[in-house]
C-alpha positions as CSV (number, residue, x, y, z in Angstrom):
1,X,35.5,-84.5,-4.5
2,X,39.2,-84.4,-5.2
3,X,40.4,-82.9,-8.5
4,X,41.3,-85.7,-10.8
5,X,42.8,-83.6,-13.6
6,X,46.5,-84.2,-14.2
7,X,48.7,-81.5,-12.8
8,X,50.6,-79.4,-15.3
9,X,54.3,-80.4,-15.8
10,X,56.8,-78.1,-14.1
11,X,59.5,-76.9,-16.5
12,X,62.4,-74.7,-15.6
13,X,62.4,-71.2,-17.2
14,X,64.0,-71.0,-20.6
15,X,67.0,-68.9,-19.3
16,X,67.9,-71.5,-16.7
17,X,69.9,-74.6,-17.4
18,X,68.1,-77.9,-16.7
19,X,69.0,-79.4,-13.3
20,X,71.8,-81.9,-13.5
21,X,71.0,-85.5,-12.7
22,X,71.8,-86.6,-9.3
23,X,74.8,-88.6,-10.5
24,X,78.1,-86.7,-10.1
25,X,79.5,-85.2,-13.4
26,X,83.1,-85.2,-14.3
27,X,84.9,-82.0,-14.8
28,X,84.9,-82.4,-18.6
29,X,81.1,-82.9,-18.5
30,X,80.5,-79.8,-16.4
31,X,82.8,-77.7,-18.6
32,X,80.9,-78.9,-21.7
33,X,77.5,-78.0,-20.0
34,X,78.8,-74.5,-19.1
35,X,80.2,-74.0,-22.6
36,X,76.9,-74.9,-24.2
37,X,75.0,-72.5,-21.8
38,X,77.5,-69.7,-22.5
39,X,77.2,-70.2,-26.3
40,X,73.4,-70.0,-26.0
41,X,73.6,-66.8,-24.0
42,X,76.1,-65.2,-26.4
43,X,73.9,-66.1,-29.4
44,X,70.9,-64.6,-27.7
45,X,72.9,-61.4,-26.9
46,X,74.1,-61.2,-30.5
47,X,70.5,-61.4,-31.8
48,X,69.3,-58.8,-29.3
49,X,72.2,-56.5,-30.3
50,X,71.4,-56.9,-34.0
51,X,67.7,-56.1,-33.4
52,X,68.4,-53.1,-31.1
53,X,70.9,-51.5,-33.5
54,X,69.2,-52.3,-36.8
55,X,67.5,-48.9,-37.0
56,X,70.7,-46.8,-36.4
57,X,71.7,-45.0,-39.7
58,X,75.4,-45.2,-40.4
59,X,77.1,-42.6,-42.6
60,X,80.4,-43.8,-44.2
61,X,83.5,-42.1,-43.0
62,X,85.8,-40.4,-45.5
63,X,89.4,-41.0,-44.3
64,X,90.5,-37.8,-46.1
65,X,88.4,-35.9,-43.5
66,X,90.0,-37.8,-40.6
67,X,93.6,-38.2,-41.5
68,X,95.4,-34.9,-41.8
69,X,99.1,-36.0,-41.6
70,X,101.2,-38.0,-44.0
71,X,100.7,-41.8,-43.6
72,X,104.4,-42.4,-43.8
73,X,106.6,-40.5,-41.4
74,X,109.3,-38.4,-43.0
75,X,112.6,-37.6,-41.3
76,X,113.3,-34.0,-41.5
77,X,116.7,-32.5,-40.8
78,X,116.9,-30.9,-37.4
79,X,116.5,-27.1,-37.1
80,X,119.7,-25.5,-38.3
81,X,122.1,-24.3,-35.6
82,X,123.3,-20.7,-35.8
83,X,126.9,-21.8,-36.0
84,X,128.4,-23.5,-39.2
85,X,130.3,-26.3,-37.5
86,X,127.3,-27.3,-35.4
87,X,125.0,-27.2,-38.4
88,X,127.5,-29.4,-40.4
89,X,127.6,-31.9,-37.6
90,X,123.8,-32.0,-37.4
91,X,123.5,-32.5,-41.2
92,X,126.1,-35.3,-40.9
93,X,124.1,-36.9,-38.1
94,X,120.9,-36.7,-40.3
95,X,122.8,-38.2,-43.2
96,X,123.7,-41.2,-41.1
97,X,120.2,-41.5,-39.7
98,X,118.6,-41.5,-43.2
99,X,121.2,-42.9,-45.5
100,X,122.8,-45.5,-43.2
101,X,126.0,-46.0,-41.3
102,X,129.0,-48.1,-42.3
103,X,132.5,-48.9,-41.0
104,X,135.8,-49.5,-42.8
105,X,135.1,-47.0,-45.7
106,X,134.0,-43.4,-46.1
107,X,131.1,-44.6,-48.2
108,X,130.1,-48.3,-48.8
109,X,128.6,-49.8,-51.9
110,X,125.1,-49.2,-50.6
111,X,125.7,-45.5,-50.1
112,X,126.0,-45.6,-46.3
113,X,128.6,-43.3,-44.7
114,X,130.9,-43.5,-41.8
115,X,131.1,-40.5,-39.4
116,X,133.9,-38.8,-41.3
117,X,132.4,-39.7,-44.7
118,X,129.1,-38.0,-43.6
119,X,131.0,-34.9,-42.5
120,X,132.9,-34.8,-45.8
121,X,129.7,-35.2,-47.8
122,X,127.9,-32.5,-45.9
123,X,130.9,-30.0,-45.9
124,X,130.5,-29.6,-49.7
125,X,134.2,-29.3,-50.3
126,X,135.0,-26.8,-47.5
127,X,138.0,-28.5,-46.0
128,X,138.4,-26.0,-43.2
129,X,134.9,-26.5,-42.1
130,X,135.3,-30.3,-42.4
131,X,138.5,-30.1,-40.3
132,X,136.8,-28.0,-37.5
133,X,133.9,-30.4,-37.4
134,X,136.2,-33.5,-37.2
135,X,138.2,-31.8,-34.4
136,X,135.0,-31.0,-32.4
137,X,133.8,-34.6,-33.0
138,X,137.0,-36.1,-31.7
139,X,136.9,-33.8,-28.7
140,X,133.3,-35.0,-27.9
141,X,134.4,-38.6,-28.3
142,X,137.3,-38.2,-26.0
143,X,135.2,-36.4,-23.4
144,X,132.9,-39.5,-23.3
145,X,135.2,-42.4,-24.0
146,X,138.6,-41.1,-22.8
147,X,141.8,-39.8,-24.3
148,X,142.9,-43.2,-25.6
149,X,140.7,-42.7,-28.7
150,X,143.2,-42.0,-31.6
151,X,140.9,-40.7,-34.3
152,X,137.4,-40.4,-35.6
153,X,137.8,-43.3,-38.1
154,X,139.2,-45.6,-35.5
155,X,136.3,-44.8,-33.2
156,X,133.8,-45.3,-36.0
157,X,135.3,-48.7,-37.0
158,X,135.4,-50.0,-33.4
159,X,131.6,-50.2,-33.3
160,X,129.3,-52.8,-34.7
161,X,126.4,-50.6,-35.3
162,X,125.8,-46.9,-35.9
163,X,123.9,-46.2,-32.7
164,X,126.9,-44.8,-30.7
165,X,128.6,-43.0,-33.6
166,X,125.3,-41.2,-34.4
167,X,124.9,-40.3,-30.8
168,X,128.4,-38.8,-30.7
169,X,127.7,-36.7,-33.9
170,X,124.7,-35.3,-32.1
171,X,126.6,-34.6,-29.0
172,X,129.4,-33.0,-31.0
173,X,126.8,-30.7,-32.7
174,X,125.7,-29.5,-29.2
175,X,129.3,-29.0,-28.2
176,X,130.1,-26.9,-31.3
177,X,127.0,-24.8,-30.8
178,X,128.0,-24.2,-27.1
179,X,131.5,-23.1,-28.3
180,X,130.0,-20.9,-31.0
181,X,131.8,-22.7,-33.8
């Protein structure tokens, strides 16, 4: 005698999406189905991660044990050169780097210096040292930009930012050191 018991219903496994109806779906409908399936998978993975990592003890980290340097960088003056003119030019470069650069004045109202103002401030009243530094600086400028440069102040004032003047102070310090000044 044939079995008259109803056959069990066939359901797709829980991890598979139900089969789409035979009618063609639009792109938006397919994207919505995929989004729903991915959301369900991500939620399941998040629960599994939470369960699998719940037993891991976490010890708080003390940042004082990890960070061993200052949080804010500090600009240090470069290592002093063995020659006085080179050291003066390096200090002037550092002054422009930290205090700011200006044009049209030795020192502006904000305390920024021009190239010659920085040299004068760092020379500490030694006019001979100041004159030697300005001479080496003018020589370095002329080596790079040509003999048509009249003076350090005219070169300084011809620029809209301190990038090139500061670079020239650094190059002049190297030149003075090479000359033993």
